[in-house]
N, C-alpha and C positions, 0 to 999 in steps of 0.2 A: 694470183700467187702473191703471198706476203713479201714485202720488201725485206731484203737481207739487213741484218744488223751488223754494221761494220765494227771493227775493233777500234777505229778512230775516225773522226771527221772534223775538218777545220770549221771554226765558227766565224763565218763572215756575214756581214749585214750591209745595210744601206750606207753606213759610215765609210766602209772600205771602198765601196763603189764610187761614192762622191769624191773621196780623197784622191783616188786614182784618176778620176776625170780631170781634176785640177792639175795633177802632175803631168798627165799626157798632153794637156792643152798648153802647158808651159813651154814645151819644145825641148826641155832638158830631161832626159831619162837616164843618163849615165850617172856615175858618182858625182854628186853635187850638193846643193843646199839641203835637200831632204835627208841625205845620208849624214851630213854634219849635224842637222837637228836631231836625228834619231840617236846618234852617238851621244850628244849632250844630254838628252832626256833619259837615255838608258843609264848613263853614268850617274845622273842625279837619283834615279830610282834605286840603283844598286848602292849608292853611297860611296862611289870610288872616284878617283881623280880623272881616270882616262878610260874610254871605251872606243875600240877600233872595230868598225863594221866590216864584215867579210862575207864571202859568198857561201860559206858553210862552216859548221863547227869543225869539220875535218881540216879546213884551212887554218882555223884558229889553233888547233892542236899542233899542226905541223909547224906553224910559225912560233908557237910557244917552245917547241923542242929546239928550234934554231936559236931563239933568244936565250934559252937556258944552256946552250952550247953542250949538248949531250953527246956529240960525235965521239965515238970510241969509248964511251963509258956506259955504265949500267943505269937503267931506269926501272924502278920497282913499280909494278902494275898489277892489275887484275885480269884474269881471263874471262870473267863474267861481264862482258861488255860487247858493244858493236866493234867490229874489227878496226874502224877508223882510229879508235883510241890507241891501239898498238901499232897500226900502220904508221902513225905519226912518229913513233919512236924509230922505226926502221928508216923512214924518210929523213929523219934528222941525224942518221948515222949512229944511233945508239943501239944498245942491246937490251931487249926486254927481259926482265927477271920477274917471273910470275909468282905472286903471293896468294895464299889461300884466303878464303872469305869467311865471314860470319854466317852461320847456318840460317839464322833467322832473317836478317836484313839483306843478305846476299852482297853486302859491301865488303871491301877489302878489310882484312883484320889487322889492327895495329900490332898485335902480338906477332903476327907473321911477318909484317914489315921489319920489326926489330930483328928477327932471325936472319933476314936476307941482306941486311946492310953489310957492305964490304968497303974496303978502301977505294974501290973504283965506282962506287955508287954516286951518281950525280943528282938524281931527281926522283921524285915520287909522283905518279899520277893517281889521283883518287877519283873514282867514278861514283857519283851519288845515284846509285841504282834506283830507277823508278821514281826519282825525285826525293828519296829518303836520304837524309844527311849521313855521310860517314861520320865516325866518331873522331872529330877533328882535333880535340885537345891533345890526346896522346900522340897523334900523327904529327902535329905541329911541334910538340916537344922533341920528338925524335929528329925532325928536320933541323931544328935549331941546334940540337946537341951535335949533329954530324955535318952541319953546314950544307944541307940539301935544299934544292928547289922543290916547291910543291906546286903542281899544276892541277887545278880542279877541272875535271871534265863534268861540267854542269849541264850537259846536253838535255838531261831529263829534269833539270832542277830549277828552272827559272821561276823565281818567286818563293822557293823553299827556304827554310831557315835552319840554322844550327845555333841554339842558345841565343836567339834574337839577332843573329848575324845572317845576312843574305848569303846563300850558297853561291860560290864563285867569287867571293870577296875575302876569303880567309887565307888562302894561299898566296903565292906570288903572282899567279895569273889564273883567271877563270875563263873557261871556254864554253860558250853557249850555242845552242842550235835553235834555228827558227825554221827547220824543215817542216813539211806539210803536216805531220802528225803531232808536232810538239805543242806545248802549253800555249805558246803564241807563235804565229808563223808569218813569214814573209814570202811564202811559196817555197823558197829555199833560202838559206842565209845563215849567218853566224855572227858572233861578237867575241872579242877578246877584251877582258876587263882587267885593269891593274892600277895600282897606286904609284907605280914606278914610271916617272916621266921618260927616262932613258929607254926603258923597254918599249913603251908606247911609241916613241919616235922611230925606233928601229922597225917595229912591226908595221907602222904606217908606210915606211919605205918598201919593205919586203912585199907588202900586199899589192903594190903597183909597180912590178918589174924592177924594183930597186931605185926608182926615180925619186929624186929629192923633193920635187914640187909637183903634185898632181895637177891635171889639166884644169879642174875647176878653180883651184887656188891661183893658177897662173893667169887666168882670164877674168879676174875680179876687176870691177871698175876702179880706176885710179892707179892701176899698176903701171910701171914704166913700159915703154914701147917694146922692149925686147922680152916680151912675156913668154916667148917660146923657149927660153933658156932653162936648162935643168942639168943636174949632175946624176951620174950613176956610179956608185962605188962598189956595189956587189950585185950578184945575180938575184933577182926577185921573181915574183910570180904574178899571175893574173887572178888575184884572190879578192879584189875589192867588191863591195856591195854596190848596187846601182840604186837610183832614186825611185824606181818603181817598187823594188823590194822594200826600201826604207819607208816609203809612203804607207805600205801595208803595216810595217813594223810600228810606226807611230800610233796608228789606230789600235792595233792589237795590244801594244804596251798599256794604253789607257784602259783596256778591258781586262788586263791580266789578273788583277787581284780578285775581281768578281768571278772570272772564269775558274781560277784556282779554288775559290770557296765552293763553287758548284762541284768541282771534281772531288773535293774533300767530303762533301755531303753524300755524293754517290758512293764513294769508297766506304764511308761509315755505314751506309745502307747495305752494301755487300757484306761488310764485316758482321753486322747484326744478323743478316739472313743466313750466313754460313756458320755462325757460332754454335758449337755443340754438336755439329753434324759429324758423325764418325767417318773418317776418311778424307776430310777437307781441312786444310790449314789455310789461313790468310796471312799475308805478310804483316808483321806487327808495326806498331807505332812506338818508337822509343821516346822517353820523356825529353831528351835533348833536341828532338827534331820536330819541325813543322813541315810535313811532307808536301811537296809540290804535286804529288799524285799524278805523275805522268802516266803510269799504267797500273792496272789492277791485276795482281798476280795470285793465282791459286797454287797450292801445293797439294798434290794427290799422290797415291802410290805410283811408283815409276812404271809398273807393268800395265797401268790403265791410262796413263797420261795421253798417249797417242789415240787410244780408243775414245777418250772424252773429246779430244779435238775433232775426231771424225763424227762423233755423235752430234756435237754442236753444229758442224758443217751441214749435216743432213737436215737439221732444223733451221737452217738459214741464219746461223750465228757465226761470225768470224772469230777466230782465236789465233794465237801465235806463241812461239817459244822465244823468249828473250833471256839468254842467248845460248847458242852452241858455243861452249867454251873455246876461246881462241887457241889455247895451248894444244888442243886436239886437232887443229887444222893443219894440213900439209905444210903451209908456208912457215908455221911456227915450230915444226918438229925439231929444228936445231936448238930451240930454247925450251923444249918440253921438260916438265918436271912433274912429280906426283903432287896433286892437289886434292887430297881426300875429301874435303868438305865440298869443294866445287863439283867434284865428280859424283858425289852422292846426291847433291841437291839439284843439279840442272835437269836430270831426267824426270823430276817431279813437277817442274814449274810450267804453268800455262797462263798466258795473259788473256783476259777476257775484255769485252767492250768497255771503254771508258772515254768519255769526252763530254764537254759541257752541255751539248745539245742532245745527249742521250735521254730519251723520254722515260718516265717512270714505268710506263707499261712495257717499254722495250727492256728495261732493266729487269722487271719482273719476269719477263719471258726467259732471259738469260738465267736468272736465279732458279726458276722452276726446272729448266732444262738440265742444269748441273745437278740439282737435287734428284731429279728423276734418274739420271744416269748413275749417280753414286748409290742411291737406294737400291737400284737394280743389281749393281755389282755386289753390294753388301749382302743382299738376299741370296745371290748365287754362292757367295763365299760361305754364308751360314749353312746353306743346304749341303754344300760339299763337305763341310766339317762334321755334319751329322749323318 
């Protein structure tokens, strides 16, 4: 039986194994020197002053909401995202206000943001869907005009660009994911990036129970004898990254550019394969964006999307829907509004396999399977019309 083609697979090699061996042998696996090194190298790669390592992007988003002080106020957001983006608003005491999306990129629409701003709007979350940049210039102009925070959910977008600027570095805070399927992975983990020293200092305290001086810092050589002393001024969380995850992150960060280039090559190969085929659209590439290519998204007619998913499954190919719009979920019914573009587009989308280790023969199998299905459906439709 042929091996299934997964929708994603992490790319690990001997470098990760050897690095982990050294960290485990060191005897320190909690937050410590590797975490600090990872933060420094990630900040340098992104071109920001501060990077704070966390145990997930969900933690980064939550702490970003607390730092932006959204409690009791509105946060403009998209429904076309994983629920953690909007759970973070609720956890921060804010009220999500859903904005519609662009039909082609599936990113939040700057025009819709403008329509939804009110005197109680505090912040905007932008989600770079699939690694493709939101149209940041008009969004940042609106934010400056109205004095709003901009939090970039760059969970899909590590290494992507908007007009030569790294995604996650354009707004006030950028939140990154290193979960198992992401462009670089630490098994699970996240990072908050910012150029604001005050924000970074507060997030560092909040990630470790509100404690002013983390354990590793208090036990450095040359510290005074009362190393156990620390202060707690507000309630914090157990959100810190550990050195095992950071060790993976250091190796993966060094491979990120090469891995993203391979993702882009595979996406371009999909784009060429599906060009001109009636019934298939492929997400576009805007001139202002260098896509991180987290996922490869097809658009087909809504009535056949789930059939295509089942057809691929029967042929040993995984696929998925990213995402069921958040505003349609029971939890978000108090915040529900009509989002015509979102509601028209999400029934059409299907993510197909994409990861750096995807072999060309595997990709060819995916392409041929999609083509076979769509050709069969088009033939049935043509017969019915005649």
